[in-house]
MOPAC internal coordinates of N, CA, C and O (Angstrom, degrees):
PM7 1SCF
backbone

  N    0.0000 0     0.00 0     0.00 0    0    0    0
  C    1.4510 1     0.00 0     0.00 0    1    0    0
  C    1.5393 1   110.74 1     0.00 0    2    1    0
  O    1.2310 1   120.38 1   133.95 1    3    2    1
  N    1.3336 1   116.87 1   -46.05 1    3    2    1
  C    1.4605 1   120.35 1  -179.79 1    5    3    2
  C    1.5288 1   110.29 1   -66.75 1    6    5    3
  O    1.2310 1   120.35 1   143.69 1    7    6    5
  N    1.3186 1   116.94 1   -36.31 1    7    6    5
  C    1.4661 1   120.44 1   179.40 1    9    7    6
  C    1.5290 1   110.41 1   -63.59 1   10    9    7
  O    1.2310 1   120.22 1   135.80 1   11   10    9
  N    1.3221 1   117.19 1   -44.20 1   11   10    9
  C    1.4657 1   120.76 1   178.14 1   13   11   10
  C    1.5169 1   111.21 1   -63.52 1   14   13   11
  O    1.2310 1   120.37 1   138.18 1   15   14   13
  N    1.3211 1   116.90 1   -41.82 1   15   14   13
  C    1.4533 1   121.31 1   179.59 1   17   15   14
  C    1.5242 1   111.05 1   -65.30 1   18   17   15
  O    1.2310 1   120.46 1   141.60 1   19   18   17
  N    1.3223 1   116.73 1   -38.40 1   19   18   17
  C    1.4595 1   120.91 1   178.70 1   21   19   18
  C    1.5250 1   111.09 1   -64.26 1   22   21   19
  O    1.2310 1   120.23 1   132.93 1   23   22   21
  N    1.3145 1   117.17 1   -47.07 1   23   22   21
  C    1.4598 1   119.43 1  -178.63 1   25   23   22
  C    1.5268 1   112.29 1   -72.78 1   26   25   23
  O    1.2310 1   119.99 1   148.72 1   27   26   25
  N    1.3229 1   117.62 1   -31.28 1   27   26   25
  C    1.4675 1   119.79 1   176.07 1   29   27   26
  C    1.5230 1   110.54 1   -66.58 1   30   29   27
  O    1.2310 1   120.33 1   136.70 1   31   30   29
  N    1.3240 1   116.97 1   -43.30 1   31   30   29
  C    1.4607 1   119.12 1   178.59 1   33   31   30
  C    1.5261 1   110.85 1   -68.55 1   34   33   31
  O    1.2310 1   119.75 1   146.94 1   35   34   33
  N    1.3216 1   118.08 1   -33.06 1   35   34   33
  C    1.4608 1   121.13 1   176.67 1   37   35   34
  C    1.5266 1   110.96 1   -65.35 1   38   37   35
  O    1.2310 1   120.54 1   140.92 1   39   38   37
  N    1.3165 1   116.58 1   -39.08 1   39   38   37
  C    1.4575 1   120.51 1   176.82 1   41   39   38
  C    1.5222 1   110.43 1   -62.66 1   42   41   39
  O    1.2310 1   120.33 1   137.49 1   43   42   41
  N    1.3202 1   116.97 1   -42.51 1   43   42   41
  C    1.4605 1   120.78 1   178.74 1   45   43   42
  C    1.5228 1   110.62 1   -65.82 1   46   45   43
  O    1.2310 1   120.43 1   142.99 1   47   46   45
  N    1.3464 1   116.79 1   -37.01 1   47   46   45
  C    1.4622 1   120.28 1   177.48 1   49   47   46
  C    1.5303 1   110.42 1   -62.42 1   50   49   47
  O    1.2310 1   119.47 1   145.41 1   51   50   49
  N    1.3092 1   118.62 1   -34.59 1   51   50   49
  C    1.4604 1   121.04 1   178.24 1   53   51   50
  C    1.5358 1   112.03 1   -75.66 1   54   53   51
  O    1.2310 1   119.98 1   149.52 1   55   54   53
  N    1.3206 1   117.63 1   -30.48 1   55   54   53
  C    1.4634 1   121.25 1  -177.36 1   57   55   54
  C    1.5284 1   111.65 1   -79.67 1   58   57   55
  O    1.2310 1   119.78 1   143.91 1   59   58   57
  N    1.3223 1   118.02 1   -36.09 1   59   58   57
  C    1.4613 1   120.73 1  -174.16 1   61   59   58
  C    1.5301 1   114.38 1   -62.18 1   62   61   59
  O    1.2310 1   117.92 1   137.79 1   63   62   61
  N    1.3335 1   121.58 1   -42.21 1   63   62   61
  C    1.4704 1   118.22 1   176.35 1   65   63   62
  C    1.5313 1   113.64 1   -63.54 1   66   65   63
  O    1.2310 1   120.64 1   149.20 1   67   66   65
  N    1.3235 1   116.39 1   -30.80 1   67   66   65
  C    1.4617 1   119.72 1   176.15 1   69   67   66
  C    1.5243 1   109.62 1   -65.70 1   70   69   67
  O    1.2310 1   120.64 1   136.00 1   71   70   69
  N    1.3284 1   116.39 1   -44.00 1   71   70   69
  C    1.4607 1   119.82 1   176.79 1   73   71   70
  C    1.5198 1   111.34 1   -63.05 1   74   73   71
  O    1.2310 1   120.63 1   143.99 1   75   74   73
  N    1.3176 1   116.41 1   -36.01 1   75   74   73
  C    1.4576 1   120.37 1   178.29 1   77   75   74
  C    1.5201 1   111.08 1   -63.90 1   78   77   75
  O    1.2310 1   120.30 1   138.43 1   79   78   77
  N    1.3158 1   117.03 1   -41.57 1   79   78   77
  C    1.4602 1   120.29 1   179.10 1   81   79   78
  C    1.5274 1   112.06 1   -70.66 1   82   81   79
  O    1.2310 1   120.65 1   143.33 1   83   82   81
  N    1.3227 1   116.37 1   -36.67 1   83   82   81
  C    1.4644 1   119.32 1  -178.62 1   85   83   82
  C    1.5239 1   112.37 1   -72.12 1   86   85   83
  O    1.2310 1   120.41 1   141.08 1   87   86   85
  N    1.3314 1   116.82 1   -38.92 1   87   86   85
  C    1.4620 1   120.06 1  -176.21 1   89   87   86
  C    1.5226 1   113.07 1   -94.38 1   90   89   87
  O    1.2310 1   119.67 1   158.99 1   91   90   89
  N    1.3101 1   118.24 1   -21.01 1   91   90   89
  C    1.4531 1   121.29 1  -175.85 1   93   91   90
  C    1.5161 1   113.15 1    79.57 1   94   93   91
  O    1.2310 1   120.38 1  -170.54 1   95   94   93
  N    1.3305 1   116.88 1     9.46 1   95   94   93
  C    1.4540 1   122.30 1  -179.20 1   97   95   94
  C    1.5319 1   109.15 1   -89.99 1   98   97   95
  O    1.2310 1   120.37 1   -58.59 1   99   98   97
  N    1.3203 1   116.90 1   121.41 1   99   98   97
  C    1.4589 1   121.82 1  -176.55 1  101   99   98
  C    1.5301 1   111.24 1   -74.31 1  102  101   99
  O    1.2310 1   120.19 1   158.59 1  103  102  101
  N    1.3280 1   117.24 1   -21.41 1  103  102  101
  C    1.4601 1   120.62 1  -178.71 1  105  103  102
  C    1.5268 1   111.90 1   -58.37 1  106  105  103
  O    1.2310 1   120.33 1   140.89 1  107  106  105
  N    1.3312 1   116.98 1   -39.11 1  107  106  105
  C    1.4620 1   120.13 1  -179.89 1  109  107  106
  C    1.5281 1   111.00 1   -62.44 1  110  109  107
  O    1.2310 1   120.90 1   140.55 1  111  110  109
  N    1.3175 1   115.88 1   -39.45 1  111  110  109
  C    1.4600 1   120.39 1   179.41 1  113  111  110
  C    1.5262 1   110.92 1   -67.49 1  114  113  111
  O    1.2310 1   120.36 1   138.38 1  115  114  113
  N    1.3183 1   116.92 1   -41.62 1  115  114  113
  C    1.4631 1   122.05 1   178.20 1  117  115  114
  C    1.5289 1   110.98 1   -64.48 1  118  117  115
  O    1.2310 1   120.69 1   135.86 1  119  118  117
  N    1.3188 1   116.28 1   -44.14 1  119  118  117
  C    1.4583 1   120.89 1   179.58 1  121  119  118
  C    1.5265 1   111.09 1   -65.64 1  122  121  119
  O    1.2310 1   120.25 1   145.91 1  123  122  121
  N    1.3327 1   117.14 1   -34.09 1  123  122  121
  C    1.4621 1   120.69 1   176.83 1  125  123  122
  C    1.5210 1   110.56 1   -63.67 1  126  125  123
  O    1.2310 1   120.06 1   143.03 1  127  126  125
  N    1.3161 1   117.49 1   -36.97 1  127  126  125
  C    1.4630 1   120.61 1   177.76 1  129  127  126
  C    1.5175 1   111.96 1   -65.25 1  130  129  127
  O    1.2310 1   120.62 1   133.63 1  131  130  129
  N    1.3319 1   116.42 1   -46.37 1  131  130  129
  C    1.4642 1   119.69 1   178.41 1  133  131  130
  C    1.5265 1   111.33 1   -64.10 1  134  133  131
  O    1.2310 1   120.54 1   138.27 1  135  134  133
  N    1.3134 1   116.57 1   -41.73 1  135  134  133
  C    1.4601 1   119.93 1   178.79 1  137  135  134
  C    1.5282 1   111.07 1   -67.69 1  138  137  135
  O    1.2310 1   119.93 1   149.89 1  139  138  137
  N    1.3095 1   117.73 1   -30.11 1  139  138  137
  C    1.4579 1   120.78 1   175.72 1  141  139  138
  C    1.5155 1   112.12 1   -65.27 1  142  141  139
  O    1.2310 1   120.56 1   141.93 1  143  142  141
  N    1.3311 1   116.53 1   -38.07 1  143  142  141
  C    1.4686 1   120.14 1   176.31 1  145  143  142
  C    1.5247 1   110.28 1   -65.78 1  146  145  143
  O    1.2310 1   120.23 1   137.21 1  147  146  145
  N    1.3156 1   117.17 1   -42.79 1  147  146  145
  C    1.4676 1   120.86 1   178.04 1  149  147  146
  C    1.5266 1   110.38 1   -63.58 1  150  149  147
  O    1.2310 1   120.18 1   140.46 1  151  150  149
  N    1.3286 1   117.27 1   -39.54 1  151  150  149
  C    1.4616 1   121.25 1   176.98 1  153  151  150
  C    1.5247 1   111.14 1   -62.17 1  154  153  151
  O    1.2310 1   120.64 1   141.35 1  155  154  153
  N    1.3216 1   116.39 1   -38.65 1  155  154  153
  C    1.4647 1   120.45 1   176.42 1  157  155  154
  C    1.5114 1   112.23 1   -62.70 1  158  157  155
  O    1.2310 1   120.68 1   137.55 1  159  158  157
  N    1.3302 1   116.31 1   -42.45 1  159  158  157
  C    1.4630 1   119.64 1   176.81 1  161  159  158
  C    1.5219 1   111.79 1   -63.88 1  162  161  159
  O    1.2310 1   120.35 1   139.81 1  163  162  161
  N    1.3277 1   116.94 1   -40.19 1  163  162  161
  C    1.4674 1   120.01 1   177.47 1  165  163  162
  C    1.5259 1   111.39 1   -63.15 1  166  165  163
  O    1.2310 1   120.41 1   137.46 1  167  166  165
  N    1.3172 1   116.83 1   -42.54 1  167  166  165
  C    1.4705 1   120.30 1   178.70 1  169  167  166
  C    1.5244 1   110.73 1   -65.76 1  170  169  167
  O    1.2310 1   120.27 1   140.83 1  171  170  169
  N    1.3294 1   117.09 1   -39.17 1  171  170  169
  C    1.4611 1   120.87 1   177.35 1  173  171  170
  C    1.5260 1   110.54 1   -63.14 1  174  173  171
  O    1.2310 1   120.04 1   135.30 1  175  174  173
  N    1.3320 1   117.52 1   -44.70 1  175  174  173
  C    1.4686 1   121.44 1   177.96 1  177  175  174
  C    1.5288 1   110.68 1   -61.53 1  178  177  175
  O    1.2310 1   120.82 1   138.85 1  179  178  177
  N    1.3124 1   116.04 1   -41.15 1  179  178  177
  C    1.4621 1   120.09 1   179.99 1  181  179  178
  C    1.5212 1   111.33 1   -62.56 1  182  181  179
  O    1.2310 1   120.28 1   136.43 1  183  182  181
  N    1.3242 1   117.06 1   -43.57 1  183  182  181
  C    1.4633 1   120.80 1   179.80 1  185  183  182
  C    1.5168 1   112.15 1   -68.65 1  186  185  183
  O    1.2310 1   120.33 1   134.27 1  187  186  185
  N    1.3308 1   116.98 1   -45.73 1  187  186  185
  C    1.4688 1   120.58 1   179.47 1  189  187  186
  C    1.5264 1   110.45 1   -64.77 1  190  189  187
  O    1.2310 1   120.54 1   140.63 1  191  190  189
  N    1.3272 1   116.57 1   -39.37 1  191  190  189
  C    1.4679 1   119.73 1   178.94 1  193  191  190
  C    1.5173 1   112.30 1   -62.57 1  194  193  191
  O    1.2310 1   120.58 1   139.59 1  195  194  193
  N    1.3187 1   116.50 1   -40.41 1  195  194  193
  C    1.4637 1   119.73 1   178.87 1  197  195  194
  C    1.5228 1   111.04 1   -65.70 1  198  197  195
  O    1.2310 1   120.13 1   138.69 1  199  198  197
  N    1.3198 1   117.35 1   -41.31 1  199  198  197
  C    1.4674 1   120.70 1  -179.64 1  201  199  198
  C    1.5183 1   110.65 1   -67.99 1  202  201  199
  O    1.2310 1   119.91 1   133.44 1  203  202  201
  N    1.3216 1   117.77 1   -46.56 1  203  202  201
  C    1.4751 1   120.91 1  -178.33 1  205  203  202
  C    1.5189 1   110.92 1   -64.19 1  206  205  203
  O    1.2310 1   120.09 1   137.27 1  207  206  205
  N    1.3186 1   117.44 1   -42.73 1  207  206  205
  C    1.4664 1   119.69 1   179.18 1  209  207  206
  C    1.5238 1   111.56 1   -64.43 1  210  209  207
  O    1.2310 1   120.13 1   144.22 1  211  210  209
  N    1.3077 1   117.36 1   -35.78 1  211  210  209
  C    1.4627 1   120.89 1   178.92 1  213  211  210
  C    1.5282 1   111.09 1   -71.21 1  214  213  211
  O    1.2310 1   120.42 1   140.38 1  215  214  213
  N    1.3186 1   116.81 1   -39.62 1  215  214  213
  C    1.4694 1   119.84 1  -177.94 1  217  215  214
  C    1.5224 1   110.61 1   -66.55 1  218  217  215
  O    1.2310 1   120.13 1   135.28 1  219  218  217
  N    1.3148 1   117.35 1   -44.72 1  219  218  217
  C    1.4553 1   120.57 1  -177.25 1  221  219  218
  C    1.5297 1   113.41 1   -85.27 1  222  221  219
  O    1.2310 1   119.77 1   169.27 1  223  222  221
  N    1.3108 1   118.04 1   -10.73 1  223  222  221
  C    1.4449 1   121.24 1   175.32 1  225  223  222
  C    1.5213 1   114.26 1    73.82 1  226  225  223
  O    1.2310 1   120.37 1  -168.03 1  227  226  225
  N    1.3052 1   116.89 1    11.97 1  227  226  225
  C    1.4735 1   120.29 1   177.30 1  229  227  226
  C    1.5205 1   107.34 1  -149.35 1  230  229  227
  O    1.2310 1   121.62 1    -8.44 1  231  230  229
  N    1.3210 1   114.51 1   171.56 1  231  230  229
  C    1.4662 1   119.63 1  -176.38 1  233  231  230
  C    1.5193 1   110.65 1   -83.93 1  234  233  231
  O    1.2310 1   120.88 1   -74.58 1  235  234  233
  N    1.3195 1   115.93 1   105.42 1  235  234  233
  C    1.4531 1   121.44 1   177.41 1  237  235  234
  C    1.5305 1   109.07 1  -100.70 1  238  237  235
  O    1.2310 1   120.24 1   130.55 1  239  238  237
  N    1.3204 1   117.15 1   -49.45 1  239  238  237
  C    1.4640 1   121.92 1   175.73 1  241  239  238
  C    1.5340 1   108.31 1  -105.28 1  242  241  239
  O    1.2310 1   119.73 1   -52.31 1  243  242  241
  N    1.3130 1   118.12 1   127.69 1  243  242  241
  C    1.4670 1   119.41 1   178.14 1  245  243  242
  C    1.5243 1   111.00 1   -68.67 1  246  245  243
  O    1.2310 1   121.00 1   -61.35 1  247  246  245
  N    1.3104 1   115.70 1   118.65 1  247  246  245
  C    1.4594 1   121.05 1  -179.79 1  249  247  246
  C    1.5114 1   107.97 1  -122.81 1  250  249  247
  O    1.2310 1   120.10 1   180.00 1  251  250  249

């Protein structure tokens, strides 16, 4: 679930600057930056969750 959410938000992060350039609206570019930070946090959680679950041998963080 987190992996799908991470890649879906990454896809939106790639689409929003294109929309910003096509429409001339700066809001899309600003929103892409904020969504990029959220995508980074999701990717960080995904990586840490995989490592922690592997180290402890059971599901501690849902990944």
